[in-house]
N, C-alpha and C positions, 0 to 999 in steps of 0.2 A: 209609372206608377203603379204598374202590375194590375192597371183597367187594358178589358180594351175597345172602350167606347170614351171617347173624349167631345164634348159640345164644350164648346166658348161662347156664353150668350152677352152678347156687350163690347166690357171691355173690364167687368170687374167681378163678372159670377161664372162661374167652371163647376161642372159638373162632367164624370166619370161614373161609367157606367159595367158591370160584367168582372168587376174586381178581386181581389185574395178572399178566398172562404170564411163567412167569420166562425165562433164556436156549434153554432149550429147547420153547419155544413150550407151556405146561402153564402151565393152572390155579396159582392157589399159595394157599397157610391161613394164614393167621395163628393161634397160639395163642398164650395170654397166661394166666400162671398167677399170681395179683398174694398177694403177704401171706401168709393160709395156705392159700391153695390146694395146696402139694404136702400140708398134711394131707388138705385137703377131698380130695382126689383120693386116696388111702388110704384116705377112710372111705367112698369113696359105689363104692371098683371093691377090692375085697377079692380079689376070686375073679384080677385081674387088675399086674402087678408094671409098674415105669418100663421095660423090656427092653419089654412087648407097645405100651405108650405112644407111645415112640418111635419100633418101629413104623410104627405105624399116622401117625403124623405123614411118617413118610419119606414110605408112601404115599401123604400128600397130598403132596409136594411142597411140604412145614413149609422154610423161611429161616431157618434160625436164628439170633436176632437177636444173643443173650445166654442163658446157662445156667449159672448159681452151682451151686459144688460147696458143703456147707456141714461141719463135722464141730464139733461141740457137746463142749466140755469142762467139766460137771457138776462136778467136783472141785476141781478147779485143785493138784490131788496133785502133776502133770511139772512143769508153768511156768505161770508167773504173771500174769496184763495188768501187771502195776508193774513186774516183772522186765524182760520185752519194753523199755519202758519208758523202763527207768533204759538200756540200753544204742542206743536211739535217742538221746536226750539226749549220748551218751556220743562220740556220732559212729560207731558199730558198725551199718551195711546194706551189703546186698544193691544189687549193681550188674546185676541182674537186668530194671531199672526202667527208665525213661529219667529219673524223676525222682525227690528224693528221701523219706525216709518222710517223709507230713507227722501230725504225731499234732494230732489232733481234741476239742477237749472237755475235760476234766479228768478225773481217777482218780474223786475226789467223786462227778460226775455224771454218770460215765458216758466214758466215754472213749475213742476209735476210729485203729486206725494201718491210715494208707489209703496202702500200697502202689503207684501208678501211681493213675494219674485217673479218673472217671469218663468218659473218652475213650480210656480206653488198651483196645486187649482183651486183656489181662489187665491183674486184679488183685488181690491180695490185700486186700481187711481183713479187718480183728480190731477185735473191738469186745463191749462189754463189753450182752450180748443181756438181764443179770437189768434194769440199770438202765436199755435200752430199751423194754422191756414196762414197767419201772412208771413210764415217762415216758409211756404210749403209755394208759396206765392201763391194762391187761391181767393179769391174774388171772394169776400165777407161783408155782407152786411146788415153788422150786425158789433153795438159797441161795444160790448164787454157780452161775452161765451165764456164760462166755465163748468166742463164737463164732467157729472161724474162715472165711473162705470167701473163697473164685477164684471170680475171675468173667473170664467167657469172650466175647468179644466177636464177633461178625463172623464171619469166616473162624477163628477159634480156636475158636469154638461151633458153626459145626460138622465141627468135625476130632474133639470130644469128645462130642454125639454120635453119627455112626459109628461111634469107638472103642468107644463104649458100649455102641452096638447088637452089634459084630464081637467084642469080646471079652466080654459081657456073663458066657460060661459062668466062664471066669475066673478074672473080679472078684466073679464069687461065692463062691469058698472061703474 
């Protein structure tokens, strides 16, 4: 992948260093966290936090291609996935995204509501994480689990990371 060094840290974290030059003629890096990579980072680096990781990557001239920020709902007390789905079926949706919301799957088998596309710079995905984990034969100790996930790509990913680095103290209140 045009990087001279690759470090595989556990099953889900890969760090590639000494890569292609960026616009400022500095070598870049590539950092990838797959699947359970976030939990793996938290377990391996208990004395570090996400701010430390982002600062480290910024210092390595990392270019952030995608960052996901998720909120997990384990109770469904405030709003449920079927309620959002019914609203979408009645043509209630936001104009923030360039495409209409797209329901994928069914409530019974695991529904995903996608706002934007896999190529959008900003995408919101709301999905039944419990059924997704069960279908992948992963152990689950929850009875309800819906994930609200914002996916930021390209320049938006860069902006989000820089904002997280800059405003970390304010966000941790």
